[in-house]
LUMSE-378464 format. One record per residue (C-alpha): residue number from 1; x, y, z. Coordinates in nm, 2 decimals. Layout:
BEGIN
 num     xx     yy     zz
 NUM      X      Y      Z
...
***
This chain:
BEGIN
 num     xx     yy     zz
   1  -0.37   7.59  -8.74
   2  -0.06   7.64  -9.01
   3  -0.07   7.44  -9.30
   4   0.21   7.31  -9.45
   5   0.32   7.17  -9.76
   6   0.68   7.07  -9.92
   7   0.67   7.03 -10.29
   8   0.84   6.69 -10.38
   9   1.10   6.65 -10.65
  10   0.88   6.63 -10.96
  11   1.11   6.41 -11.14
  12   1.15   6.15 -10.88
  13   0.76   6.13 -10.82
  14   0.73   6.10 -11.18
  15   0.96   5.82 -11.22
  16   0.78   5.65 -10.96
  17   0.43   5.73 -11.09
  18   0.55   5.58 -11.45
  19   0.75   5.27 -11.32
  20   0.49   5.16 -11.07
  21   0.18   5.27 -11.30
  22   0.06   5.47 -11.03
  23  -0.14   5.81 -11.06
  24   0.09   6.13 -10.98
  25  -0.08   6.18 -10.63
  26  -0.02   5.82 -10.50
  27   0.32   5.84 -10.62
  28   0.39   6.14 -10.42
  29   0.23   6.02 -10.11
  30   0.46   5.67 -10.15
  31   0.74   5.90 -10.17
  32   0.66   6.10  -9.86
  33   0.67   5.76  -9.68
  34   1.02   5.72  -9.82
  35   0.91   5.46 -10.08
  36   1.09   5.58 -10.39
  37   1.16   5.27 -10.59
  38   0.90   5.04 -10.78
  39   1.01   4.73 -10.61
  40   0.93   4.93 -10.23
  41   0.59   5.04 -10.39
  42   0.51   4.69 -10.48
  43   0.61   4.58 -10.14
  44   0.42   4.83  -9.97
  45   0.11   4.81 -10.14
  46   0.07   4.44 -10.17
  47   0.24   4.30  -9.87
  48   0.22   3.93  -9.85
  49   0.22   3.71  -9.54
  50   0.49   3.50  -9.68
  51   0.73   3.78  -9.61
  52   0.70   3.76  -9.25
  53   1.09   3.72  -9.11
  54   1.20   3.42  -8.96
  55   1.08   3.45  -8.61
  56   1.37   3.30  -8.45
  57   1.59   3.58  -8.54
  58   1.43   3.79  -8.25
  59   1.67   3.72  -7.95
  60   1.53   3.48  -7.71
  61   1.22   3.38  -7.89
  62   1.37   3.03  -8.01
  63   1.42   2.96  -7.60
  64   1.07   3.08  -7.54
  65   0.93   2.85  -7.83
  66   1.14   2.55  -7.68
  67   1.01   2.63  -7.31
  68   0.67   2.61  -7.44
  69   0.69   2.29  -7.64
  70   0.86   2.15  -7.32
  71   0.55   2.28  -7.14
  72   0.31   2.11  -7.37
  73   0.48   1.81  -7.38
  74   0.51   1.75  -6.97
  75   0.14   1.91  -6.95
  76   0.28   2.17  -6.73
  77   0.06   2.41  -6.50
  78   0.10   2.75  -6.72
  79   0.00   3.10  -6.61
  80  -0.06   3.38  -6.85
  81  -0.05   3.72  -6.73
  82  -0.15   4.00  -6.95
  83  -0.20   4.38  -6.93
  84  -0.55   4.51  -6.92
  85  -0.54   4.74  -7.24
  86  -0.64   4.60  -7.59
  87  -0.27   4.48  -7.67
  88  -0.23   4.29  -7.33
  89  -0.60   4.10  -7.36
  90  -0.54   4.03  -7.74
  91  -0.20   3.90  -7.65
  92  -0.34   3.70  -7.36
  93  -0.63   3.57  -7.59
  94  -0.36   3.49  -7.89
  95  -0.16   3.27  -7.65
  96  -0.40   3.11  -7.43
  97  -0.58   3.00  -7.77
  98  -0.28   2.82  -7.91
  99  -0.19   2.67  -7.59
 100  -0.52   2.52  -7.56
 101  -0.50   2.39  -7.90
 102  -0.21   2.17  -7.80
 103  -0.40   2.01  -7.51
 104  -0.30   2.27  -7.21
 105  -0.56   2.43  -6.99
 106  -0.36   2.74  -6.89
 107  -0.48   3.00  -6.63
 108  -0.48   3.35  -6.73
 109  -0.47   3.65  -6.49
 110  -0.52   4.03  -6.58
 111  -0.40   4.30  -6.33
 112  -0.69   4.48  -6.18
 113  -0.59   4.85  -6.20
 114  -0.72   4.95  -5.84
 115  -0.58   4.65  -5.66
 116  -0.28   4.55  -5.85
 117  -0.19   4.89  -6.02
 118   0.00   4.84  -6.38
 119   0.18   4.52  -6.52
 120   0.38   4.23  -6.31
 121   0.28   4.35  -5.98
 122   0.34   4.13  -5.66
 123   0.01   4.17  -5.57
 124  -0.12   4.03  -5.93
 125   0.13   3.75  -5.92
 126   0.01   3.64  -5.55
 127  -0.35   3.64  -5.70
 128  -0.21   3.41  -6.00
 129  -0.06   3.16  -5.75
 130  -0.35   3.19  -5.53
 131  -0.48   2.83  -5.71
 132  -0.15   2.67  -5.71
 133   0.22   2.74  -5.81
 134   0.27   2.68  -6.20
 135   0.58   2.55  -6.35
 136   0.60   2.81  -6.63
 137   0.44   3.20  -6.59
 138   0.42   3.41  -6.87
 139   0.40   3.77  -6.86
 140   0.26   3.97  -7.15
 141   0.31   4.34  -7.24
 142   0.47   4.40  -6.88
 143   0.74   4.27  -6.71
 144   1.06   4.41  -6.89
 145   1.13   4.64  -6.55
 146   1.00   4.39  -6.31
 147   1.32   4.27  -6.16
 148   1.19   4.20  -5.81
 149   0.88   4.02  -5.91
 150   1.06   3.82  -6.16
 151   1.30   3.71  -5.87
 152   1.02   3.63  -5.61
 153   0.85   3.40  -5.91
 154   1.21   3.26  -5.96
 155   1.27   3.20  -5.60
 156   0.96   2.98  -5.60
 157   1.08   2.77  -5.86
 158   0.87   2.89  -6.13
 159   1.05   2.96  -6.49
 160   0.94   3.29  -6.63
 161   0.86   3.42  -6.98
 162   0.85   3.81  -7.06
 163   0.72   3.91  -7.41
 164   0.71   4.27  -7.39
 165   0.77   4.59  -7.59
 166   0.84   4.86  -7.34
 167   1.16   5.04  -7.30
 168   1.41   4.91  -7.04
 169   1.53   5.12  -6.75
 170   1.74   4.89  -6.56
 171   1.89   4.66  -6.80
 172   1.80   4.31  -6.94
 173   1.64   4.07  -6.68
 174   1.90   3.79  -6.63
 175   1.67   3.50  -6.47
 176   1.38   3.50  -6.75
 177   1.35   3.45  -7.09
 178   1.28   3.79  -7.22
 179   1.14   3.88  -7.59
 180   1.15   4.28  -7.62
 181   1.34   4.41  -7.94
 182   1.40   4.75  -7.80
 183   1.62   4.57  -7.49
 184   1.79   4.35  -7.77
 185   1.81   4.59  -8.13
 186   1.97   4.42  -8.39
 187   2.10   4.57  -8.68
 188   1.83   4.46  -8.96
 189   1.56   4.42  -8.74
 190   1.36   4.74  -8.90
 191   1.05   4.49  -8.98
 192   0.99   4.40  -8.65
 193   1.17   4.64  -8.42
 194   0.84   4.82  -8.33
 195   0.60   4.56  -8.30
 196   0.38   4.60  -8.00
 197   0.31   4.28  -7.77
 198   0.05   4.08  -7.98
 199   0.27   4.10  -8.27
 200   0.58   3.94  -8.06
 201   0.33   3.70  -7.94
 202   0.21   3.61  -8.30
 203   0.58   3.57  -8.40
 204   0.62   3.35  -8.06
 205   0.35   3.14  -8.18
 206   0.49   3.13  -8.51
 207   0.83   2.99  -8.36
 208   0.63   2.75  -8.18
 209   0.46   2.59  -8.47
 210   0.79   2.60  -8.65
 211   0.97   2.46  -8.38
 212   0.67   2.17  -8.33
 213   0.66   2.10  -8.67
 214   1.02   2.02  -8.69
 215   0.94   1.78  -8.41
 216   0.64   1.61  -8.62
 217   0.38   1.74  -8.36
 218   0.04   1.64  -8.53
 219  -0.14   1.97  -8.40
 220   0.12   2.18  -8.50
 221   0.00   2.12  -8.88
 222  -0.36   2.14  -8.80
 223  -0.30   2.52  -8.70
 224  -0.34   2.81  -8.95
 225  -0.13   3.10  -8.81
 226  -0.34   3.33  -9.03
 227  -0.65   3.26  -8.83
 228  -0.50   3.45  -8.55
 229  -0.39   3.76  -8.73
 230  -0.77   3.89  -8.62
 231  -0.58   3.96  -8.26
 232  -0.27   4.05  -8.38
 233  -0.45   4.36  -8.58
 234  -0.65   4.46  -8.29
 235  -0.37   4.48  -8.04
 236  -0.14   4.64  -8.30
 237  -0.39   4.92  -8.42
 238  -0.49   4.99  -8.07
 239  -0.20   5.06  -7.94
 240  -0.07   5.32  -8.20
 241   0.27   5.17  -8.29
 242   0.40   5.24  -8.64
 243   0.21   5.07  -8.92
 244   0.52   4.99  -9.13
 245   0.70   4.65  -9.15
 246   0.58   4.36  -9.04
 247   0.32   4.57  -8.80
 248   0.16   4.69  -9.17
 249   0.15   4.34  -9.29
 250  -0.02   4.20  -8.95
 251  -0.28   4.50  -8.96
 252  -0.36   4.48  -9.32
 253  -0.41   4.11  -9.37
 254  -0.55   4.08  -8.99
 255  -0.86   4.35  -9.08
 256  -0.94   4.09  -9.38
 257  -0.94   3.80  -9.14
 258  -1.13   4.02  -8.86
 259  -1.39   4.08  -9.14
 260  -1.47   3.70  -9.16
 261  -1.36   3.59  -8.80
 262  -1.53   3.28  -8.66
 263  -1.47   3.38  -8.29
 264  -1.82   3.41  -8.13
 265  -1.71   3.67  -7.88
 266  -1.53   3.89  -8.14
 267  -1.86   3.87  -8.35
 268  -2.08   3.96  -8.05
 269  -1.85   4.23  -8.02
 270  -1.89   4.37  -8.37
 271  -2.25   4.37  -8.31
 272  -2.26   4.54  -8.02
 273  -2.02   4.79  -8.13
 274  -2.20   4.86  -8.46
 275  -1.94   4.74  -8.68
 276  -2.05   4.61  -9.01
 277  -1.78   4.33  -9.13
 278  -1.97   4.29  -9.46
 279  -1.83   4.61  -9.56
 280  -1.50   4.56  -9.40
 281  -1.30   4.67  -9.09
 282  -1.12   4.96  -9.08
 283  -0.89   5.06  -8.80
 284  -1.13   5.33  -8.69
 285  -1.37   5.05  -8.60
 286  -1.09   4.91  -8.37
 287  -1.01   5.25  -8.24
 288  -1.33   5.40  -8.16
 289  -1.57   5.10  -8.13
 290  -1.44   4.79  -8.04
 291  -1.11   4.91  -7.83
 292  -1.29   5.14  -7.61
 293  -1.54   4.85  -7.49
 294  -1.24   4.64  -7.42
 295  -1.07   4.89  -7.23
 296  -1.37   4.99  -7.06
 297  -1.34   4.67  -6.84
 298  -0.98   4.73  -6.76
 299  -1.05   5.08  -6.67
 300  -1.33   5.06  -6.43
 301  -1.39   4.69  -6.32
 302  -1.20   4.35  -6.43
 303  -1.03   4.34  -6.77
 304  -1.04   3.93  -6.75
 305  -1.41   3.99  -6.83
 306  -1.27   4.12  -7.22
 307  -1.02   3.79  -7.24
 308  -1.33   3.58  -7.16
 309  -1.53   3.76  -7.44
 310  -1.27   3.71  -7.72
 311  -1.21   3.32  -7.56
 312  -1.59   3.29  -7.56
 313  -1.71   3.00  -7.78
 314  -2.08   3.07  -7.77
 315  -2.27   3.31  -7.94
 316  -2.48   3.37  -7.64
 317  -2.24   3.40  -7.38
 318  -2.03   3.64  -7.61
 319  -2.35   3.84  -7.62
 320  -2.39   3.86  -7.29
 321  -2.04   3.96  -7.20
 322  -2.03   4.22  -7.52
 323  -2.34   4.38  -7.37
 324  -2.17   4.44  -7.02
 325  -1.85   4.57  -7.19
 326  -2.09   4.83  -7.37
 327  -2.26   4.89  -7.03
 328  -1.91   4.99  -6.91
 329  -1.81   5.19  -7.19
 330  -2.13   5.40  -7.17
 331  -2.05   5.47  -6.80
 332  -1.67   5.53  -6.90
 333  -1.78   5.81  -7.14
 334  -2.00   5.99  -6.88
 335  -1.70   5.97  -6.64
 336  -1.42   6.15  -6.89
 337  -1.68   6.37  -7.02
 338  -1.73   6.51  -6.65
 339  -1.32   6.49  -6.59
 340  -1.28   6.64  -6.94
 341  -1.47   6.94  -6.83
 342  -1.29   6.98  -6.49
 343  -0.95   6.93  -6.69
 344  -1.01   7.22  -6.94
 345  -1.12   7.44  -6.66
 346  -0.79   7.39  -6.46
 347  -0.59   7.45  -6.75
 348  -0.76   7.77  -6.86
 349  -0.76   7.91  -6.50
 350  -0.40   7.80  -6.36
 351  -0.18   7.62  -6.58
 352  -0.22   7.82  -6.92
 353   0.12   7.95  -6.92
 354   0.28   7.59  -6.85
 355   0.49   7.43  -7.13
 356   0.35   7.10  -7.03
 357   0.04   7.03  -6.83
 358   0.02   6.82  -6.54
 359  -0.33   6.77  -6.38
 360  -0.43   6.59  -6.06
 361  -0.78   6.58  -5.89
 362  -0.88   6.38  -5.58
 363  -1.21   6.27  -5.76
 364  -1.08   6.17  -6.07
 365  -1.07   5.76  -6.14
 366  -0.70   5.68  -6.28
 367  -0.88   5.43  -6.48
 368  -1.01   5.69  -6.77
 369  -0.78   5.96  -6.74
 370  -0.54   5.86  -7.07
 371  -0.82   5.95  -7.27
 372  -0.87   6.28  -7.07
 373  -0.49   6.34  -7.12
 374  -0.53   6.29  -7.52
 375  -0.80   6.55  -7.56
 376  -0.65   6.81  -7.35
 377  -0.33   6.75  -7.51
 378  -0.48   6.81  -7.87
 379  -0.69   7.09  -7.76
 380  -0.40   7.29  -7.61
 381  -0.13   7.14  -7.82
 382   0.07   7.05  -7.55
 383   0.21   6.73  -7.38
 384  -0.03   6.66  -7.08
 385  -0.03   6.42  -6.79
 386  -0.36   6.36  -6.61
 387  -0.36   6.20  -6.25
 388  -0.62   6.05  -6.05
 389  -0.66   5.95  -5.69
 390  -0.51   5.62  -5.55
 391  -0.41   5.60  -5.18
 392  -0.09   5.81  -5.15
 393  -0.03   5.83  -5.48
 394  -0.18   6.00  -5.78
 395  -0.20   5.78  -6.12
 396  -0.27   5.82  -6.44
 397  -0.17   5.88  -6.80
 398   0.04   6.14  -7.02
 399   0.00   6.19  -7.40
 400   0.24   6.39  -7.60
 401   0.26   6.59  -7.96
 402   0.45   6.55  -8.21
 403   0.83   6.60  -8.18
 404   0.81   6.57  -7.79
 405   0.87   6.20  -7.66
 406   0.76   6.15  -7.32
 407   0.97   5.88  -7.25
 408   1.27   6.13  -7.28
 409   1.09   6.36  -7.06
 410   1.00   6.17  -6.81
 411   1.35   6.04  -6.79
 412   1.43   6.39  -6.67
 413   1.17   6.38  -6.42
 414   1.26   6.05  -6.28
 415   1.34   6.17  -5.93
 416   1.00   6.29  -5.89
 417   0.81   5.98  -6.01
 418   0.72   5.67  -5.81
 419   0.67   5.46  -6.12
 420   0.64   5.51  -6.50
 421   0.66   5.36  -6.88
 422   0.53   5.35  -7.20
 423   0.64   5.48  -7.55
 424   0.70   5.83  -7.70
 425   0.36   5.94  -7.75
 426   0.17   5.78  -7.43
 427   0.25   5.68  -7.09
 428   0.13   5.54  -6.77
 429   0.27   5.77  -6.45
 430   0.24   5.70  -6.09
 431   0.39   5.98  -5.84
 432   0.37   6.05  -5.46
 433   0.12   6.31  -5.41
 434   0.36   6.50  -5.20
 435   0.57   6.49  -5.50
 436   0.34   6.64  -5.74
 437   0.42   7.03  -5.73
 438   0.80   6.91  -5.77
 439   0.71   6.68  -6.10
 440   0.46   6.96  -6.24
 441   0.79   7.20  -6.26
 442   1.02   6.94  -6.38
 443   0.79   6.85  -6.64
 444   0.72   7.19  -6.78
 445   1.11   7.25  -6.77
 446   1.19   6.92  -6.94
 447   0.96   7.01  -7.23
 448   1.11   7.38  -7.26
 449   1.43   7.25  -7.27
 450   1.33   7.03  -7.60
 451   1.11   7.28  -7.79
 452   1.21   7.63  -7.63
 453   1.00   7.85  -7.48
 454   0.67   7.85  -7.68
 455   0.53   7.56  -7.86
 456   0.47   7.64  -8.22
 457   0.11   7.68  -8.37
 458   0.01   7.32  -8.45
 459   0.06   7.21  -8.80
 460  -0.14   7.06  -9.08
 461   0.09   6.91  -9.33
 462  -0.08   6.90  -9.70
 463   0.05   6.56  -9.82
 464  -0.09   6.62 -10.19
 465  -0.31   6.88 -10.40
 466  -0.59   6.79 -10.61
 467  -0.83   6.91 -10.87
 468  -1.16   6.84 -10.80
 469  -1.20   6.68 -11.15
 470  -0.92   6.40 -11.00
 471  -1.15   6.31 -10.72
 472  -1.34   5.99 -10.84
 473  -1.33   5.62 -10.85
 474  -1.01   5.54 -10.97
 475  -0.80   5.78 -10.72
 476  -1.03   5.63 -10.42
 477  -0.93   5.27 -10.55
 478  -0.58   5.35 -10.54
 479  -0.60   5.51 -10.17
 480  -0.73   5.19 -10.07
 481  -0.41   5.04 -10.14
 482  -0.22   5.25  -9.88
 483  -0.45   5.11  -9.60
 484  -0.44   5.08  -9.32
 485  -0.34   5.41  -9.20
 486  -0.20   5.48  -8.86
 487   0.10   5.57  -8.68
 488   0.41   5.63  -8.92
 489   0.14   5.60  -9.23
 490  -0.10   5.87  -9.16
 491  -0.41   5.93  -9.35
 492  -0.32   6.18  -9.66
 493  -0.46   6.52  -9.57
 494  -0.53   6.64  -9.95
 495  -0.57   6.98 -10.01
 496  -0.80   7.18 -10.29
 497  -0.80   7.51 -10.37
 498  -1.00   7.76 -10.48
 499  -1.35   7.60 -10.38
 500  -1.67   7.83 -10.37
 501  -1.97   7.66 -10.19
 502  -2.31   7.79 -10.36
 503  -2.53   7.71 -10.06
 504  -2.44   7.79  -9.71
 505  -2.34   7.46  -9.50
 506  -2.60   7.27  -9.36
 507  -2.56   7.23  -8.96
 508  -2.69   6.87  -8.81
 509  -2.71   6.76  -8.48
 510  -2.57   7.09  -8.35
 511  -2.20   7.00  -8.37
 512  -2.15   6.90  -8.75
 513  -2.23   7.03  -9.09
 514  -2.22   6.90  -9.49
 515  -2.12   7.10  -9.75
 516  -2.09   7.07 -10.12
 517  -1.97   7.23 -10.43
 518  -1.91   7.15 -10.81
 519  -1.61   7.10 -11.03
 520  -1.53   7.25 -11.36
 521  -1.74   6.99 -11.54
 522  -2.07   7.04 -11.32
 523  -2.03   6.73 -11.09
 524  -2.14   6.80 -10.74
 525  -1.90   6.68 -10.45
 526  -2.03   6.63 -10.09
 527  -1.86   6.66  -9.79
 528  -1.90   6.67  -9.39
 529  -1.73   6.83  -9.11
 530  -1.73   6.67  -8.76
 531  -1.75   6.91  -8.46
 532  -1.70   7.21  -8.67
 533  -2.03   7.38  -8.66
 534  -1.87   7.67  -8.45
 535  -1.67   7.77  -8.74
 536  -1.85   7.76  -9.07
 537  -1.69   7.85  -9.43
 538  -1.86   8.12  -9.60
 539  -2.06   8.06  -9.91
 540  -2.02   8.22 -10.24
 541  -1.61   8.32 -10.12
 542  -1.32   8.14 -10.29
 543  -1.20   7.90  -9.96
 544  -0.93   7.60  -9.96
 545  -1.01   7.26  -9.82
 546  -0.81   7.01  -9.64
 547  -0.97   6.70  -9.64
 548  -0.95   6.31  -9.58
 549  -1.12   6.09  -9.90
 550  -1.33   5.83  -9.75
 551  -1.62   5.59  -9.86
 552  -1.95   5.64  -9.68
 553  -2.17   5.32  -9.67
 554  -2.53   5.42  -9.62
 555  -2.85   5.25  -9.67
 556  -2.66   4.98  -9.87
 557  -2.51   5.23 -10.10
 558  -2.12   5.32 -10.11
 559  -2.11   5.71 -10.14
 560  -1.77   5.89 -10.19
 561  -1.74   6.13  -9.92
 562  -1.51   6.42  -9.83
 563  -1.41   6.48  -9.44
 564  -1.32   6.80  -9.39
 565  -1.04   6.84  -9.16
 566  -0.98   7.22  -9.20
 567  -1.05   7.52  -9.42
 568  -0.93   7.87  -9.49
 569  -0.97   8.17  -9.71
 570  -0.79   8.14 -10.04
 571  -0.51   8.34 -10.09
 572  -0.53   8.62 -10.36
 573  -0.37   8.49 -10.68
***
């Protein structure tokens, strides 16, 4: 890994540090986020709910809010179909919850991956209509490119609302109300352009309440929109959208709401996942604990199970469902572990020279290959698509690396694909098996066209350099104001030069190690390195550390911890 560091202008960082009363290190971190004035720093560090923009600034949102209001007034039958990932599940839960407050009993449907495929498919629609034809059909986190399926619903006399954040391949739909900032971009939409679907549904709920309050609807005045930020935060963080603008606002405040949520299903999920709300909820709790369990039902069973959990009003029922999801997640982990081992063997024996990696196996489950693609992509520093067996098609997911947009790459491969969609860093892919070889060649060629013949060694950008003496409670408290970390607001990697370990690192559980060193005042600092036991730093020799600074809550104590990202031998001088 090649460490990089670009020194910022000292005068600009110094001015920001002085004007905003921040340490030079925090001022440097803000400068790297293009936050260079006191006003912008205060807005970023202390975002207020009141800063949410008027929801009606989003194209078509007012029309959608009025259509939902009409459904409430007429007590219409409404069907809500949401995708089977965390964004889709939290979006479905949020909208169904709001409509229930107004006296509706919306039916909800989640596509079954193996039966319905992805998104607003005809089979998912037919299943949704099995219990009767609704007056209104709302599709969440899918539908932007489902022109035929929307036409079918309209031919049946069903009104359609689409709330989605996926890119359009065929132009905007004309016979449905579509809320999608990527289809209708505006000049002043920076705050919400990159909202995921649950963020857009939150805005739709805001618009609905605003409209109904203008109509003096009594229920609208009793609903506190803030109470739904827990769901908005979950989908926003899990979907890896940029944590800037309203995404950051919803995630930051939503994590606090999540910590005190009264939803029995969410409390049960936290209990089963080992999340401790009393010490605060962090993005990693969603990304690595709660989110995978929600996703597990959609990968291996029926994602409606996760919606049932989040809508549950009974702790007993919530615990039963959460335990089912936990069992599915363990099964998913076992399957993924086996697929990852086989995938890495294929890369090293057959595809080690490919600029982009496309892997397929008859025995692989399409529902779990996305995480495998991410692991392979990180290990080999190349974009990767991993596909499983689904009839005459190979279906799965792709993950990318910094600087390579999979949306652009797959657009170049479109002639070989049956279906695809997603974001620059993560996509879903379907391809006829007979086209696999052609897709594999086109995929690598498209990547080579963008990055050249050789992808550079993975970089590790150092965010700021620290002296060991600067690491303490004051700096940690300042770092806390930068949370939550995620896309477009990466957790800072702090560099420390010239550290000497007095003792050999202590390996534990075979894969990890602990280490410690002293600053110039003799104070000992402690750190841990995860899955790095095969690369121990030497004792008694000057080394540089790249670290994350974190709090470790252990035995009711809050301890400062250095999480090692990388280390290197110090350069002379």
